[in-house]
C-alpha positions as CSV (number, residue, x, y, z in Angstrom):
1,M,-0.2,-0.3,0.3
2,N,1.6,3.3,-1.1
3,H,1.0,6.6,1.2
4,F,-1.9,7.5,-0.8
5,E,-3.2,4.7,-0.2
6,L,-3.1,4.6,3.5
7,F,-5.0,8.3,3.7
8,N,-7.5,6.9,0.8
9,L,-6.3,9.6,-1.1
10,P,-6.1,9.8,-5.1
11,T,-2.1,9.7,-6.3
12,A,-1.9,13.2,-7.7
13,L,0.3,16.0,-6.6
14,D,-2.5,17.9,-5.7
15,L,-4.0,17.3,-2.4
16,N,-6.8,18.8,-0.1
17,L,-4.5,18.8,3.0
18,A,-7.0,18.7,5.6
19,E,-8.4,15.7,4.1
20,L,-4.9,14.6,4.7
21,K,-4.7,15.7,8.0
22,A,-8.0,14.0,9.0
23,A,-6.7,10.5,7.7
24,F,-3.9,10.7,9.5
25,L,-5.2,11.7,12.9
26,K,-7.6,8.9,12.0
27,L,-4.9,6.6,11.6
28,Q,-2.8,7.7,14.4
29,Q,-6.0,7.1,16.9
30,L,-6.3,3.6,15.6
31,Y,-3.0,2.5,15.9
32,H,-2.5,4.5,18.3
33,P,0.9,2.1,20.9
34,D,-1.1,2.9,24.3
35,K,-4.1,1.4,22.6
36,A,-3.3,-1.6,20.7
37,E,-2.7,-5.3,22.2
38,N,0.3,-5.6,20.5
39,K,1.9,-2.6,20.7
40,E,5.4,-3.4,18.8
41,Q,3.4,-3.6,16.0
42,A,1.2,-0.3,17.1
43,V,4.5,1.2,17.3
44,I,5.6,0.3,13.9
45,K,2.4,0.9,12.3
46,S,2.6,4.8,13.8
47,S,5.8,5.2,12.5
48,E,5.0,4.6,8.9
49,I,1.9,6.8,9.4
50,N,4.1,9.5,10.6
51,Q,6.5,8.7,7.9
52,A,4.0,8.9,5.1
53,Y,2.1,11.9,6.4
54,K,5.2,14.1,6.8
55,T,6.2,12.8,3.1
56,L,2.7,14.2,1.5
57,L,2.3,17.1,3.8
58,Q,4.6,19.0,1.7
59,V,4.7,19.1,-2.2
60,D,8.3,18.8,-2.6
61,S,8.6,15.6,-1.0
62,R,5.1,14.4,-2.2
63,A,6.4,15.3,-5.9
64,G,9.7,13.4,-5.2
65,Y,7.2,10.3,-3.6
66,L,5.2,10.2,-7.1
67,L,8.4,9.9,-9.2
68,Q,9.3,7.5,-6.5
69,L,6.2,5.3,-7.5
70,K,7.0,5.6,-11.4
71,K,10.5,4.6,-10.5
72,Q,11.9,7.7,-11.6
73,D,13.3,8.7,-8.0
74,H,16.8,8.0,-8.9
75,L,19.5,11.4,-9.0
76,L,17.3,13.3,-7.2
77,D,20.0,14.3,-4.6
78,Q,22.1,15.8,-7.3
79,S,23.0,19.4,-7.8
80,I,20.8,21.7,-10.2
81,S,22.7,22.7,-13.0
82,D,20.2,25.3,-14.5
83,F,22.1,28.4,-14.1
84,E,19.6,31.4,-14.6
85,F,17.9,29.2,-11.9
86,L,21.0,29.6,-9.9
87,Q,21.2,32.9,-10.0
88,S,17.8,33.9,-9.2
89,A,18.2,31.3,-6.1
90,L,21.3,33.1,-4.8
91,E,19.7,36.6,-4.8
92,I,16.7,35.3,-3.8
93,R,18.8,33.9,-0.4
94,E,21.1,37.6,-0.7
95,Q,17.3,39.3,-0.2
96,L,16.2,36.8,2.8
97,D,19.9,37.4,4.6
98,E,19.2,41.3,4.3
99,S,15.7,41.2,5.2
100,R,15.2,43.4,8.4
101,Q,11.8,43.8,8.2
102,A,8.2,42.0,8.3
103,E,7.2,43.6,5.4
104,Q,10.4,42.4,3.4
105,L,9.9,39.1,4.4
106,H,6.3,39.2,3.3
107,S,7.1,40.3,0.0
108,L,9.9,37.7,-0.3
109,K,7.3,35.1,1.2
110,N,5.0,36.4,-1.9
111,E,7.9,36.1,-4.6
112,V,8.7,32.5,-3.4
113,Q,5.4,31.2,-3.1
114,Q,5.0,32.4,-6.9
115,W,8.2,30.0,-7.9
116,I,6.5,27.2,-6.1
117,D,3.4,27.9,-7.9
118,G,5.4,27.8,-11.1
119,L,7.3,24.9,-10.8
120,V,4.3,23.0,-9.3
121,R,2.4,23.8,-12.4
122,E,6.3,22.7,-14.3
123,F,6.0,19.3,-12.4
124,K,2.8,18.5,-13.4
125,I,3.2,19.0,-17.0
126,D,6.3,16.9,-16.7
127,Y,5.2,14.2,-14.9
128,D,1.8,13.8,-17.1
129,E,4.1,13.7,-20.2
130,E,6.2,11.1,-18.4
131,D,9.5,14.2,-18.8
132,W,11.2,12.3,-15.8
133,A,14.6,14.0,-16.6
134,D,12.6,17.5,-16.1
135,A,10.5,15.9,-13.5
136,R,12.9,15.2,-11.4
137,D,14.8,19.1,-12.1
138,T,11.9,20.5,-11.4
139,V,11.3,18.4,-7.6
140,R,15.0,19.9,-6.7
141,K,14.2,23.3,-7.5
142,L,10.5,22.7,-5.6
143,R,13.0,21.7,-2.3
144,F,15.1,24.4,-2.6
145,F,12.3,26.7,-2.3
146,Q,10.4,24.9,0.2
147,K,13.6,25.1,2.0
148,V,13.5,29.2,1.5
149,M,9.6,28.9,2.7
150,H,11.3,27.4,6.3
151,D,13.9,29.9,6.4
152,I,11.6,33.1,5.8
153,D,9.1,31.4,8.8
154,K,12.1,31.1,11.0
155,A,13.1,34.8,10.4
156,E,9.4,35.9,10.7
157,D,9.7,34.1,13.9
158,R,12.7,35.7,15.1
159,L,11.3,39.0,14.0
160,L,8.6,38.9,15.9
161,D,10.8,37.2,19.5
162,D,12.9,40.6,18.7
163,E,9.9,43.1,18.3
164,D,8.2,41.2,21.9
165,F,11.7,42.1,23.8
166,N,11.8,45.0,24.8
167,L,14.9,46.4,27.8
168,D,12.3,48.6,29.1
169,D,10.0,45.7,30.6
170,D,10.0,45.7,34.6
171,D,9.3,42.1,34.5
172,F,12.9,41.3,35.8
């Protein structure tokens, strides 16, 4: 049984994440080790459910998993060789490093989301046309932008923490 079947979802890049979460929570309750007669089996099943959920939750890992199901996931860890993409990626990374205000991070987040949306469209085309080399390249790019999005979220959290910190607080 593949991850999509486990959660009773269509084998596709586009998923309803609310349905995924609901199916995940239902399965976790069903196979929770504290409720099972065979705790060892329940731990194994629970771990499988967690891994499947983690894989399907993010679009980059979901795309990679779709390639895995087609036995086309080899070489996914290779470097990206698209020079123009690498230039754009470097510029985005520099913008992130230089961002000091919430508005800058928000703007960058929108730009990265546009990149992700475009790459998702590219992946769907490549996947449907069974252009596996381009599909793998697109997954690599999606992975990069998912990491950038994660780093933007961390930067936003740090910025919020800094705003909450005030030397004038009398809470000493």
